[in-house]
N, CA, C and O of each residue as an XYZ file, in Angstrom:
924
protein
N      56.330     40.790    -13.233
C      57.447     41.451    -13.908
C      58.693     40.620    -13.689
O      59.068     40.377    -12.542
N      59.345     40.178    -14.743
C      60.512     39.327    -14.634
C      61.784     40.128    -14.788
O      61.841     41.094    -15.549
N      62.804     39.716    -14.057
C      64.092     40.370    -14.161
C      64.838     39.805    -15.359
O      65.755     38.998    -15.203
N      64.444     40.229    -16.554
C      65.048     39.681    -17.764
C      65.389     40.790    -18.741
O      65.273     40.597    -19.951
N      65.814     41.968    -18.239
C      66.194     43.021    -19.171
C      67.530     42.697    -19.811
O      68.195     41.740    -19.415
N      67.929     43.494    -20.806
C      69.082     43.145    -21.624
C      70.392     43.168    -20.854
O      71.374     42.571    -21.295
N      70.427     43.851    -19.702
C      71.658     43.912    -18.921
C      71.682     42.884    -17.807
O      72.692     42.739    -17.119
N      70.570     42.160    -17.620
C      70.391     41.620    -16.300
C      70.491     40.142    -16.058
O      71.357     39.459    -16.604
N      69.588     39.656    -15.229
C      69.728     38.346    -14.631
C      69.568     37.219    -15.633
O      69.896     36.075    -15.317
N      69.083     37.496    -16.811
C      69.027     36.486    -17.847
C      70.420     35.897    -18.077
O      70.555     34.709    -18.371
N      71.442     36.724    -17.943
C      72.815     36.286    -18.202
C      73.325     35.320    -17.146
O      74.369     34.700    -17.347
N      72.630     35.173    -16.038
C      73.078     34.276    -14.995
C      72.719     32.825    -15.274
O      73.144     31.941    -14.529
N      71.947     32.550    -16.328
C      71.476     31.192    -16.558
C      72.605     30.234    -16.884
O      72.426     29.020    -16.788
N      73.763     30.748    -17.267
C      74.892     29.880    -17.541
C      75.424     29.190    -16.298
O      76.207     28.247    -16.414
N      75.024     29.631    -15.111
C      75.532     29.050    -13.866
C      74.636     27.965    -13.315
O      75.107     26.934    -12.834
N      73.343     28.205    -13.388
C      72.430     27.275    -12.714
C      71.249     26.929    -13.611
O      70.092     27.034    -13.204
N      71.543     26.530    -14.789
C      70.465     26.122    -15.680
C      69.515     27.241    -15.976
O      69.942     28.355    -16.277
N      68.210     26.967    -15.897
C      67.189     27.953    -16.238
C      66.418     28.403    -15.005
O      65.253     28.785    -15.109
N      67.051     28.363    -13.848
C      66.344     28.692    -12.614
C      66.722     30.064    -12.091
O      66.836     30.269    -10.882
N      66.916     30.999    -13.002
C      67.279     32.346    -12.596
C      66.228     33.360    -13.007
O      66.541     34.532    -13.218
N      64.983     32.915    -13.122
C      63.886     33.823    -13.443
C      63.276     34.303    -12.136
O      62.909     33.498    -11.280
N      63.173     35.591    -11.991
C      62.718     36.183    -10.750
C      61.407     36.910    -11.011
O      61.347     37.789    -11.871
N      60.361     36.556    -10.281
C      59.044     37.158    -10.482
C      58.738     38.076     -9.312
O      58.671     37.633     -8.166
N      58.553     39.361     -9.605
C      58.302     40.344     -8.570
C      56.826     40.348     -8.186
O      55.948     40.209     -9.037
N      56.569     40.510     -6.883
C      55.200     40.590     -6.357
C      54.348     39.404     -6.786
O      53.187     39.557     -7.165
N      54.939     38.235     -6.722
C      54.236     37.007     -7.057
C      54.541     36.014     -5.954
O      55.383     36.269     -5.093
N      53.855     34.879     -5.981
C      54.093     33.887     -4.945
C      55.342     33.062     -5.212
O      55.778     32.304     -4.346
N      55.924     33.201     -6.398
C      57.030     32.328     -6.756
C      58.276     33.121     -7.103
O      58.221     34.136     -7.796
N      59.387     32.637     -6.609
C      60.684     33.108     -7.065
C      61.591     31.888     -7.073
O      61.640     31.146     -6.092
N      62.291     31.678     -8.143
C      62.995     30.420     -8.322
C      64.157     30.223     -7.353
O      64.486     29.087     -7.012
N      64.781     31.304     -6.908
C      65.853     31.136     -5.934
C      66.154     32.453     -5.243
O      65.603     33.498     -5.587
N      67.029     32.381     -4.275
C      67.474     33.570     -3.554
C      68.644     34.195     -4.297
O      69.490     33.486     -4.843
N      68.691     35.524     -4.318
C      69.788     36.261     -4.941
C      70.632     36.930     -3.871
O      70.132     37.367     -2.834
N      71.929     36.998     -4.152
C      72.903     37.477     -3.174
C      73.728     38.625     -3.736
O      74.306     38.515     -4.817
N      73.777     39.733     -2.991
C      74.531     40.915     -3.392
C      75.499     41.275     -2.272
O      75.112     41.345     -1.105
N      76.758     41.501     -2.634
C      77.748     41.952     -1.656
C      78.207     43.364     -2.006
O      78.551     43.647     -3.154
N      78.210     44.237     -1.020
C      78.781     45.578     -1.136
C      80.062     45.599     -0.312
O      80.033     45.259      0.871
N      81.185     45.990     -0.909
C      82.440     46.016     -0.166
C      83.166     47.331     -0.430
O      83.023     47.931     -1.495
N      83.939     47.763      0.546
C      84.704     49.004      0.403
C      85.426     49.307      1.691
O      85.741     48.398      2.458
N      85.691     50.570      1.936
C      86.348     50.988      3.181
C      85.476     52.029      3.866
O      84.567     52.600      3.262
N      85.772     52.263      5.133
C      84.980     53.202      5.916
C      84.937     54.586      5.296
O      85.951     55.099      4.823
N      83.753     55.186      5.303
C      83.584     56.533      4.777
C      83.128     56.596      3.338
O      82.879     57.684      2.819
N      83.011     55.437      2.669
C      82.594     55.445      1.262
C      81.084     55.292      1.074
O      80.593     55.420     -0.048
N      80.352     55.026      2.129
C      78.894     54.893      2.009
C      78.429     53.501      1.666
O      77.352     53.331      1.095
N      79.233     52.487      2.007
C      78.883     51.100      1.690
C      77.593     50.676      2.379
O      76.701     50.111      1.747
N      77.498     50.949      3.673
C      76.327     50.515      4.447
C      75.062     51.207      3.953
O      74.013     50.573      3.843
N      75.150     52.489      3.659
C      73.984     53.224      3.153
C      73.511     52.633      1.831
O      72.308     52.513      1.600
N      74.446     52.264      0.966
C      74.076     51.663     -0.321
C      73.287     50.377     -0.105
O      72.278     50.149     -0.772
N      73.739     49.538      0.820
C      73.031     48.284      1.070
C      71.665     48.533      1.698
O      70.710     47.804      1.431
N      71.573     49.568      2.537
C      70.279     49.913      3.133
C      69.283     50.355      2.061
O      68.113     49.974      2.091
N      69.757     51.152      1.128
C      68.874     51.622      0.050
C      68.397     50.447     -0.790
O      67.206     50.339     -1.082
N      69.311     49.566     -1.182
C      68.904     48.401     -1.963
C      67.884     47.573     -1.198
O      66.879     47.147     -1.768
N      68.131     47.340      0.092
C      67.194     46.570      0.893
C      65.811     47.176      0.923
O      64.816     46.459      0.815
N      65.730     48.502      1.069
C      64.430     49.175      1.091
C      63.720     49.080     -0.255
O      62.506     48.881     -0.302
N      64.463     49.221     -1.342
C      63.864     49.095     -2.680
C      63.279     47.697     -2.860
O      62.168     47.549     -3.370
N      64.013     46.683     -2.447
C      63.551     45.299     -2.588
C      62.326     45.036     -1.723
O      61.416     44.318     -2.136
N      62.298     45.613     -0.528
C      61.110     45.469      0.318
C      59.896     46.108     -0.335
O      58.799     45.552     -0.292
N      60.086     47.266     -0.934
C      58.987     47.933     -1.638
C      58.476     47.080     -2.802
O      57.294     47.120     -3.146
N      59.385     46.311     -3.399
C      59.019     45.466     -4.531
C      58.352     44.164     -4.095
O      57.887     43.397     -4.938
N      58.300     43.908     -2.798
C      57.589     42.742     -2.297
C      58.451     41.553     -1.933
O      57.927     40.462     -1.708
N      59.758     41.734     -1.868
C      60.647     40.631     -1.530
C      60.875     40.520     -0.030
O      60.750     41.497      0.709
N      61.208     39.318      0.401
C      61.774     39.128      1.727
C      63.260     39.454      1.610
O      63.928     39.003      0.679
N      63.771     40.234      2.551
C      65.150     40.720      2.463
C      65.847     40.510      3.797
O      65.273     40.755      4.858
N      67.089     40.053      3.727
C      67.932     39.950      4.916
C      69.254     40.650      4.624
O      69.806     40.513      3.532
N      69.763     41.403      5.604
C      71.019     42.134      5.454
C      71.953     41.807      6.611
O      71.516     41.551      7.732
N      73.239     41.823      6.316
C      74.245     41.739      7.373
C      75.359     42.705      7.026
O      75.532     43.070      5.863
N      76.111     43.118      8.022
C      77.189     44.070      7.770
C      78.302     43.896      8.789
O      78.061     43.530      9.940
N      79.514     44.163      8.351
C      80.686     44.130      9.211
C      81.484     45.388      8.918
O      81.898     45.616      7.782
N      81.698     46.198      9.933
C      82.439     47.447      9.729
C      83.185     47.828     11.001
O      83.022     48.928     11.528
N      83.999     46.906     11.482
C      84.686     47.094     12.753
C      85.553     48.344     12.831
O      85.469     49.097     13.801
N      86.394     48.574     11.806
C      87.299     49.730     11.830
C      86.890     50.741     10.773
O      87.734     51.441     10.213
N      85.600     50.816     10.503
C      85.125     51.636      9.398
C      85.522     53.103      9.534
O      85.845     53.757      8.542
N      85.496     53.622     10.772
C      85.770     55.040     10.955
C      87.221     55.383     10.587
O      87.534     56.541     10.311
N      88.091     54.388     10.585
C      89.502     54.616     10.305
C      89.888     54.156      8.901
O      91.073     53.998      8.608
N      88.928     53.946      8.056
C      89.240     53.512      6.707
C      89.417     52.018      6.585
O      89.995     51.547      5.605
N      88.931     51.250      7.564
C      89.031     49.799      7.510
C      88.023     49.198      6.557
O      87.145     49.893      6.045
N      88.150     47.912      6.322
C      87.263     47.216      5.404
C      85.817     47.210      5.904
O      85.555     47.085      7.101
N      84.902     47.345      4.969
C      83.468     47.302      5.272
C      82.815     46.367      4.264
O      83.080     46.461      3.065
N      81.973     45.474      4.739
C      81.210     44.607      3.836
C      79.778     44.528      4.335
O      79.532     44.409      5.535
N      78.837     44.595      3.404
C      77.427     44.419      3.724
C      76.823     43.472      2.703
O      77.021     43.628      1.498
N      76.093     42.500      3.193
C      75.489     41.488      2.330
C      73.974     41.671      2.301
O      73.348     41.918      3.332
N      73.402     41.547      1.122
C      71.950     41.652      0.946
C      71.472     40.394      0.240
O      71.971     40.044     -0.830
N      70.504     39.718      0.840
C      69.919     38.513      0.240
C      68.424     38.751      0.084
O      67.777     39.292      0.981
N      67.879     38.345     -1.058
C      66.454     38.570     -1.276
C      65.831     37.459     -2.103
O      66.482     36.829     -2.936
N      64.535     37.239     -1.841
C      63.765     36.204     -2.524
C      62.377     36.155     -1.918
O      61.966     37.095     -1.238
N      61.646     35.068     -2.156
C      60.320     34.927     -1.554
C      60.425     34.756     -0.043
O      59.677     35.371      0.717
N      61.369     33.905      0.384
C      61.603     33.720      1.808
C      63.094     33.497      2.027
O      63.680     32.570      1.468
N      63.700     34.353      2.843
C      65.126     34.259      3.134
C      65.283     33.988      4.623
O      64.719     34.707      5.448
N      66.040     32.961      4.971
C      66.182     32.587      6.373
C      67.480     33.089      6.994
O      67.533     33.343      8.198
N      68.512     33.231      6.194
C      69.805     33.651      6.735
C      70.283     34.921      6.039
O      70.085     35.068      4.833
N      70.909     35.841      6.773
C      71.432     37.070      6.157
C      72.819     36.890      5.544
O      73.346     37.816      4.927
N      73.414     35.711      5.706
C      74.808     35.508      5.305
C      74.915     34.810      3.951
O      74.257     33.799      3.704
N      75.745     35.360      3.091
C      76.009     34.770      1.783
C      77.099     33.715      1.930
O      78.148     33.974      2.519
N      76.847     32.539      1.396
C      77.855     31.484      1.440
C      78.916     31.735      0.374
O      78.642     32.361     -0.650
N      80.103     31.252      0.616
C      81.165     31.376     -0.368
C      80.773     30.639     -1.647
O      80.260     29.521     -1.606
N      81.025     31.290     -2.781
C      80.675     30.717     -4.066
C      79.239     30.947     -4.490
O      78.814     30.432     -5.524
N      78.461     31.729     -3.696
C      77.038     31.913     -3.987
C      76.673     33.343     -4.382
O      75.507     33.616     -4.669
N      77.639     34.260     -4.405
C      77.324     35.654     -4.714
C      76.947     35.858     -6.170
O      77.613     35.343     -7.069
N      75.888     36.605     -6.400
C      75.467     36.940     -7.767
C      76.040     38.276     -8.209
O      76.373     38.459     -9.380
N      76.155     39.207     -7.274
C      76.679     40.542     -7.569
C      77.688     40.944     -6.503
O      77.460     40.747     -5.310
N      78.798     41.505     -6.947
C      79.733     42.160     -6.045
C      79.844     43.609     -6.478
O      80.281     43.898     -7.592
N      79.449     44.523     -5.597
C      79.567     45.952     -5.864
C      80.702     46.455     -4.990
O      80.554     46.580     -3.775
N      81.839     46.742     -5.618
C      83.039     47.104     -4.868
C      83.352     48.585     -5.034
O      83.399     49.103     -6.149
N      83.562     49.251     -3.915
C      83.834     50.690     -3.900
C      85.318     50.994     -4.062
O      85.694     52.149     -4.258
N      86.169     49.965     -3.983
C      87.623     50.173     -4.022
C      88.273     48.924     -4.595
O      87.862     47.805     -4.287
N      89.294     49.118     -5.433
C      89.847     47.994     -6.188
C      90.367     46.854     -5.318
O      90.002     45.697     -5.525
N      91.215     47.176     -4.350
C      91.821     46.124     -3.541
C      90.797     45.346     -2.736
O      90.942     44.139     -2.544
N      89.747     46.040     -2.256
C      88.713     45.359     -1.480
C      88.021     44.271     -2.297
O      87.525     43.294     -1.736
N      87.985     44.437     -3.607
C      87.380     43.423     -4.474
C      88.060     42.082     -4.277
O      87.397     41.050     -4.182
N      89.388     42.099     -4.215
C      90.146     40.849     -4.133
C      89.861     40.080     -2.850
O      89.985     38.856     -2.819
N      89.482     40.784     -1.801
C      89.246     40.119     -0.515
C      88.019     39.205     -0.552
O      87.889     38.312      0.285
N      87.124     39.420     -1.512
C      85.844     38.703     -1.498
C      85.604     37.864     -2.751
O      84.467     37.485     -3.035
N      86.651     37.576     -3.489
C      86.489     36.795     -4.714
C      85.989     35.378     -4.441
O      85.319     34.782     -5.285
N      86.310     34.843     -3.273
C      85.862     33.476     -2.992
C      84.361     33.393     -2.734
O      83.817     32.297     -2.596
N      83.688     34.540     -2.666
C      82.228     34.530     -2.532
C      81.534     34.477     -3.899
O      80.310     34.374     -3.968
N      82.303     34.547     -4.971
C      81.737     34.665     -6.304
C      81.863     33.379     -7.102
O      82.504     32.416     -6.682
N      81.227     33.397     -8.276
C      81.316     32.302     -9.240
C      81.669     32.915    -10.589
O      81.598     34.135    -10.735
N      82.044     32.120    -11.568
C      82.497     32.699    -12.845
C      81.496     33.617    -13.524
O      81.895     34.534    -14.243
N      80.205     33.394    -13.312
C      79.202     34.217    -13.991
C      78.701     35.372    -13.129
O      77.782     36.084    -13.533
N      79.283     35.568    -11.956
C      78.864     36.686    -11.108
C      79.144     38.012    -11.804
O      80.049     38.122    -12.631
N      78.345     39.013    -11.451
C      78.555     40.368    -11.950
C      79.436     41.110    -10.953
O      79.109     41.211     -9.771
N      80.553     41.624    -11.443
C      81.545     42.276    -10.598
C      81.649     43.736    -11.033
O      82.245     44.044    -12.065
N      81.068     44.624    -10.241
C      81.001     46.048    -10.560
C      81.965     46.776     -9.628
O      81.755     46.815     -8.416
N      83.021     47.351    -10.197
C      84.119     47.867     -9.383
C      84.389     49.333     -9.677
O      84.615     49.718    -10.825
N      84.362     50.142     -8.634
C      84.803     51.525     -8.731
C      86.315     51.535     -8.927
O      87.022     50.791     -8.247
N      86.824     52.355     -9.832
C      88.255     52.312    -10.148
C      89.150     53.035     -9.135
O      90.333     53.248     -9.400
N      88.606     53.406     -8.001
C      89.378     54.126     -6.984
C      90.358     53.208     -6.254
O      90.074     52.030     -6.037
N      91.515     53.761     -5.877
C      92.499     53.076     -5.050
C      92.660     53.841     -3.744
O      92.941     55.039     -3.751
N      92.482     53.152     -2.633
C      92.714     53.728     -1.306
C      93.762     52.871     -0.629
O      93.526     51.688     -0.383
N      94.910     53.440     -0.324
C      96.023     52.654      0.207
C      95.764     52.231      1.646
O      95.510     53.079      2.501
N      95.823     50.930      1.928
C      95.695     50.473      3.319
C      96.945     50.845      4.107
O      97.977     51.156      3.511
N      96.869     50.818      5.447
C      98.023     51.216      6.263
C      99.299     50.461      5.924
O     100.379     51.052      5.930
N      99.199     49.169      5.630
C     100.402     48.380      5.341
C     101.121     48.881      4.099
O     102.346     48.802      4.009
N     100.356     49.400      3.138
C     100.962     49.956      1.928
C     101.516     51.348      2.206
O     102.614     51.685      1.764
N     100.756     52.151      2.936
C     101.205     53.506      3.268
C     102.501     53.496      4.059
O     103.318     54.409      3.940
N     102.687     52.461      4.867
C     103.887     52.345      5.693
C     105.047     51.687      4.956
O     106.140     51.542      5.504
N     104.804     51.293      3.718
C     105.864     50.685      2.922
C     106.099     49.218      3.190
O     107.104     48.659      2.748
N     105.180     48.578      3.913
C     105.348     47.162      4.243
C     104.886     46.248      3.120
O     105.355     45.116      3.000
N     103.969     46.738      2.302
C     103.453     45.950      1.184
C     103.263     46.855     -0.021
O     103.241     48.079      0.106
N     103.125     46.245     -1.189
C     102.852     46.983     -2.416
C     101.392     46.827     -2.808
O     100.792     45.768     -2.622
N     100.834     47.892     -3.350
C      99.458     47.834     -3.845
C      99.487     47.157     -5.217
O     100.240     47.589     -6.090
N      98.689     46.109     -5.428
C      98.696     45.423     -6.729
C      98.319     46.375     -7.860
O      97.357     47.134     -7.743
N      99.069     46.334     -8.942
C      98.834     47.238    -10.069
C      97.961     46.623    -11.160
O      97.531     47.323    -12.077
N      97.699     45.335    -11.070
C      97.022     44.649    -12.167
C      95.643     44.129    -11.782
O      95.162     43.153    -12.358
N      95.011     44.773    -10.817
C      93.716     44.272    -10.346
C      92.673     44.214    -11.463
O      92.045     43.168    -11.629
N      92.454     45.292    -12.245
C      91.443     45.202    -13.306
C      91.727     44.080    -14.313
O      90.806     43.391    -14.751
N      92.993     43.897    -14.676
C      93.339     42.845    -15.628
C      93.018     41.461    -15.066
O      92.517     40.591    -15.780
N      93.310     41.269    -13.791
C      93.030     39.980    -13.157
C      91.532     39.709    -13.089
O      91.085     38.584    -13.313
N      90.769     40.738    -12.781
C      89.314     40.573    -12.696
C      88.700     40.326    -14.072
O      87.800     39.498    -14.214
N      89.179     41.035    -15.069
C      88.665     40.862    -16.426
C      88.926     39.456    -16.933
O      88.118     38.889    -17.669
N      90.061     38.898    -16.534
C      90.424     37.546    -16.947
C      89.542     36.508    -16.284
O      89.235     35.473    -16.876
N      89.138     36.782    -15.069
C      88.406     35.798    -14.262
C      86.892     35.876    -14.455
O      86.203     34.858    -14.384
N      86.368     37.092    -14.702
C      84.914     37.269    -14.766
C      84.504     37.919    -16.080
O      84.981     39.001    -16.420
N      83.635     37.266    -16.802
C      83.178     37.850    -18.072
C      82.250     39.035    -17.829
O      82.099     39.896    -18.696
N      81.629     39.080    -16.657
C      80.715     40.174    -16.326
C      81.371     41.164    -15.374
O      80.803     41.520    -14.341
N      82.561     41.600    -15.727
C      83.316     42.573    -14.931
C      83.229     43.951    -15.587
O      83.433     44.096    -16.792
N      82.922     44.954    -14.770
C      82.868     46.329    -15.255
C      83.651     47.226    -14.302
O      83.399     47.232    -13.097
N      84.589     47.976    -14.841
C      85.346     48.959    -14.067
C      84.701     50.322    -14.291
O      84.555     50.775    -15.426
N      84.318     50.967    -13.194
C      83.484     52.165    -13.246
C      84.259     53.389    -12.763
O      84.943     53.335    -11.740
N      84.151     54.473    -13.492
C      84.752     55.742    -13.075
C      83.813     56.426    -12.079
O      83.232     57.475    -12.359
N      83.685     55.802    -10.916
C      82.681     56.230     -9.950
C      82.900     57.619     -9.387
O      81.955     58.401     -9.287
N      84.144     57.942     -9.014
C      84.414     59.254     -8.432
C      84.176     60.351     -9.468
O      83.639     61.407     -9.137
N      84.568     60.111    -10.703
C      84.350     61.107    -11.763
C      82.865     61.380    -11.942
O      82.457     62.528    -12.116
N      82.063     60.335    -11.900
C      80.615     60.509    -12.046
C      80.019     61.199    -10.825
O      79.128     62.038    -10.959
N      80.508     60.851     -9.632
C      80.015     61.500     -8.410
C      80.347     62.989     -8.412
O      79.529     63.810     -7.998
N      81.533     63.332     -8.872
C      81.907     64.747     -8.979
C      81.039     65.454    -10.008
O      80.662     66.612     -9.829
N      80.730     64.751    -11.079
C      79.839     65.318    -12.094
C      78.451     65.569    -11.522
O      77.771     66.521    -11.905
N      78.036     64.699    -10.597
C      76.730     64.870     -9.953
C      76.713     66.084     -9.030
O      75.657     66.652     -8.756
N      77.905     66.477     -8.549
C      77.976     67.648     -7.689
C      78.548     67.408     -6.315
O      78.717     68.350     -5.541
N      78.860     66.125     -5.985
C      79.405     65.820     -4.667
C      80.044     64.435     -4.718
O      79.354     63.458     -5.011
N      81.362     64.323     -4.437
C      82.016     63.012     -4.499
C      81.437     61.988     -3.538
O      81.638     60.786     -3.712
N      80.715     62.458     -2.519
C      80.111     61.529     -1.565
C      78.894     60.800     -2.135
O      78.336     59.917     -1.482
N      78.485     61.163     -3.341
C      77.382     60.437     -3.984
C      77.865     59.162     -4.664
O      77.105     58.527     -5.394
N      79.109     58.783     -4.435
C      79.650     57.566     -5.044
C      78.745     56.366     -4.826
O      78.529     55.571     -5.741
N      78.210     56.232     -3.608
C      77.395     55.041     -3.327
C      76.138     54.987     -4.186
O      75.756     53.908     -4.637
N      75.490     56.118     -4.422
C      74.294     56.078     -5.259
C      74.646     55.993     -6.743
O      73.850     55.493     -7.538
N      75.823     56.474     -7.122
C      76.298     56.253     -8.497
C      76.405     54.753     -8.764
O      75.947     54.263     -9.796
N      77.011     54.034     -7.831
C      77.167     52.595     -8.002
C      75.820     51.876     -7.930
O      75.623     50.858     -8.593
N      74.902     52.397     -7.133
C      73.545     51.833     -7.132
C      72.868     52.050     -8.478
O      72.114     51.199     -8.949
N      73.144     53.199     -9.095
C      72.599     53.449    -10.427
C      73.077     52.420    -11.427
O      72.304     51.955    -12.264
N      74.353     52.060    -11.345
C      74.885     51.007    -12.214
C      74.194     49.686    -11.908
O      73.731     48.999    -12.819
N      74.123     49.330    -10.631
C      73.484     48.075    -10.228
C      72.025     48.021    -10.678
O      71.529     46.957    -11.049
N      71.345     49.150    -10.646
C      69.912     49.171    -10.978
C      69.629     48.703    -12.400
O      68.523     48.252    -12.700
N      70.625     48.810    -13.273
C      70.462     48.349    -14.647
C      70.430     46.831    -14.742
O      70.034     46.280    -15.769
N      70.835     46.168    -13.699
C      70.813     44.710    -13.685
C      69.594     44.159    -12.954
O      69.334     42.957    -13.007
N      68.855     45.012    -12.281
C      67.687     44.588    -11.515
C      66.469     45.297    -12.073
O      66.364     46.521    -11.996
N      65.566     44.542    -12.624
C      64.403     45.133    -13.277
C      63.358     45.542    -12.247
O      62.241     45.025    -12.222
N      63.754     46.480    -11.405
C      62.863     47.040    -10.396
C      62.432     48.426    -10.854
O      63.163     49.099    -11.581
N      61.268     48.846    -10.436
C      60.731     50.110    -10.931
C      61.635     51.280    -10.566
O      62.068     51.421     -9.422
N      61.905     52.097    -11.542
C      62.783     53.248    -11.355
C      62.278     54.177    -10.256
O      63.062     54.714     -9.474
N      60.969     54.358    -10.207
C      60.398     55.279     -9.219
C      60.622     54.797     -7.786
O      60.680     55.606     -6.861
N      60.748     53.464     -7.599
C      61.025     52.948     -6.259
C      62.448     53.289     -5.833
O      62.695     53.610     -4.670
N      63.380     53.219     -6.779
C      64.749     53.622     -6.480
C      64.802     55.102     -6.074
O      65.386     55.457     -5.050
N      64.188     55.944     -6.886
C      64.234     57.385     -6.645
C      63.558     57.728     -5.316
O      64.080     58.531     -4.542
N      62.405     57.125     -5.054
C      61.680     57.397     -3.809
C      62.514     57.000     -2.594
O      62.566     57.734     -1.607
N      63.157     55.853     -2.666
C      63.958     55.377     -1.544
C      65.179     56.261     -1.319
O      65.538     56.547     -0.177
N      65.811     56.688     -2.391
C      66.958     57.590     -2.275
C      66.526     58.918     -1.655
O      67.229     59.470     -0.808
N      65.382     59.422     -2.074
C      64.875     60.678     -1.514
C      64.589     60.539     -0.026
O      64.825     61.466      0.748
N      64.077     59.370      0.372
C      63.763     59.133      1.784
C      65.027     59.002      2.635
O      65.012     59.321      3.824
N      66.108     58.537      2.034
C      67.339     58.269      2.773
C      68.078     59.545      3.179
O      68.733     59.586      4.220
N      67.967     60.586      2.345
C      68.794     61.780      2.543
C      67.954     62.993      2.939
O      66.759     63.065      2.653
N      68.603     63.925      3.594
C      67.945     65.169      3.993
C      67.614     65.992      2.752
O      68.221     65.790      1.700
N      66.650     66.926      2.860
C      66.219     67.696      1.680
C      67.365     68.344      0.906
O      67.329     68.396     -0.323
N      68.380     68.838      1.612
C      69.478     69.518      0.933
C      70.371     68.600      0.117
O      71.149     69.066     -0.716
N      70.263     67.285      0.351
C      71.121     66.323     -0.349
C      70.360     65.456     -1.361
O      70.954     64.625     -2.047
N      69.075     65.655     -1.442
C      68.269     64.767     -2.285
C      68.556     64.940     -3.768
O      68.692     63.955     -4.493
N      68.647     66.162     -4.217
C      68.822     66.407     -5.652
C      70.172     65.892     -6.140
O      70.253     65.262     -7.195
N      71.224     66.156     -5.380
C      72.559     65.746     -5.811
C      72.680     64.221     -5.821
O      73.362     63.659     -6.678
N      72.022     63.555     -4.878
C      72.058     62.098     -4.867
C      71.205     61.500     -5.984
O      71.559     60.471     -6.559
N      70.101     62.141     -6.282
C      69.305     61.678     -7.433
C      70.101     61.838     -8.717
O      70.050     60.974     -9.593
N      70.830     62.931     -8.833
C      71.681     63.135    -10.011
C      72.736     62.029    -10.122
O      72.991     61.508    -11.208
N      73.344     61.678     -8.983
C      74.348     60.625     -8.984
C      73.780     59.293     -9.413
O      74.403     58.565    -10.185
N      72.596     58.970     -8.914
C      71.942     57.715     -9.285
C      71.715     57.654    -10.790
O      72.014     56.641    -11.423
N      71.195     58.715    -11.358
C      70.899     58.704    -12.797
C      72.171     58.703    -13.646
O      72.182     58.130    -14.736
N      73.226     59.327    -13.171
C      74.482     59.291    -13.920
C      75.017     57.860    -14.010
O      75.470     57.430    -15.071
N      74.963     57.127    -12.897
C      75.382     55.732    -12.931
C      74.480     54.893    -13.799
O      74.953     54.072    -14.585
N      73.201     55.089    -13.665
C      72.213     54.299    -14.412
C      72.286     54.582    -15.911
O      72.301     53.652    -16.717
N      72.332     55.843    -16.283
C      72.283     56.203    -17.690
C      73.608     55.952    -18.400
O      73.625     55.580    -19.573
N      74.717     56.155    -17.694
C      75.999     55.925    -18.338
C      76.247     54.449    -18.601
O      76.901     54.104    -19.585
N      75.743     53.575    -17.749
C      75.881     52.156    -18.050
C      75.076     51.808    -19.283
O      75.544     51.058    -20.140
N      73.884     52.337    -19.381
C      73.033     52.046    -20.533
C      73.704     52.487    -21.820
O      73.635     51.797    -22.836
N      74.355     53.644    -21.769
C      74.981     54.178    -22.967
C      76.368     53.595    -23.218
O      76.945     53.775    -24.290
N      76.906     52.879    -22.193
C      78.243     52.296    -22.298
C      79.297     53.361    -22.628
O      80.191     53.137    -23.444
N      79.171     54.523    -21.976
C      80.121     55.600    -22.258
C      81.064     55.798    -21.095
O      81.821     54.887    -20.758
N      81.039     56.989    -20.457
C      82.090     57.340    -19.519
C      82.106     56.475    -18.260
O      83.117     56.447    -17.558
N      81.004     55.762    -17.949
C      81.012     54.946    -16.760
C      81.952     53.760    -16.907
O      82.444     53.245    -15.903
N      82.212     53.320    -18.114
C      83.077     52.188    -18.348
C      84.493     52.685    -18.559
O      84.752     53.515    -19.430
N      85.396     52.173    -17.758
C      86.793     52.584    -17.883
C      87.499     51.604    -18.810
O      87.869     50.505    -18.395
N      87.684     51.998    -20.049
C      88.320     51.146    -21.039
C      89.794     51.471    -21.192
O      90.433     51.036    -22.151
N      90.338     52.232    -20.253
C      91.728     52.650    -20.389
C      92.709     51.514    -20.114
O      93.895     51.608    -20.432
N      92.198     50.451    -19.524
C      93.075     49.306    -19.209
C      92.746     48.132    -20.114
O      93.370     47.077    -20.008
């Protein structure tokens, strides 16, 4: 099964020739793929990367993860990197090598732009969370982040993540909403995503998280409310 759906990795061939074909459960994969999840503490960044890692393992890939969340409990920056392929030796993504950036907060996106390339997919939740320096009046929060990203990346999508999570029934499902969006770019079996999400959460939270995943996944396909075209 090749990752060549209409939303997906086929579009990456503009960066590295024709070596972006990924074969699942086979002996060959042309290269390693790199995904970065970024946000602030309390948004579910680490859980999102754990779910993706488990889905990829189920699909037969070698997977390496790393995470940094020093001040996560206080709303500090959180980043988790996921690398996958036939054989992955290092969990760390090199600068300029990221294929996907899944950002839970607008400003956090800017901190990791040097990990990307022009053809990277940049999936950004439209939420703004003011860092302490802004709350204290020491700095201003940039107002033109979506415009700057749209100018720099042709594969940039601004997502109404909180609105979709609330529609699912719980704003804390933001992380699985964003995974639903990401899933449209990875031709992995839908049932593996759902099974992994069900395994991650307690019985009382499974249905609402499954709803969040499908809202992200289906709204991207339909190109409707998940895309914020207001800017």
